[in-house]
C-alpha positions, 0 to 999 in steps of 0.5 A, a space after each residue: 785488270 791489274 789497274 783495277 786490282 791496284 785501285 781496289 787495294 790502294 786504300 787498304 795498302 795505304 792504311 797498312 803502310 801508314 800504321 807500319 810507319 807509325 809503329 816504326 817498322 821497316 818495309 822488309 818487316 812488313 813484307 815478311 809479315 804479309 808473306 807469312 800471313 798469306 802463306 797461313 791463309 793459303 794453307 802453305 804450312 812450310 812457308 808460314 813457319 815462324 820467321 825472324 819477324 813477328 808483327 803483332 797488331 795488338 
């Protein structure tokens, strides 16, 4: 169910949000980075082209 999926992801999402806030990122920067990575992992080459946001975890 949607509630179960939300519960399973909540810890990972919280860690991502806390780290993004610690780095001073804006919400739209994080969402763009997640969307780009999703596209890369799903093989959507056109959607994974570099955008104005490049968040590097290192």
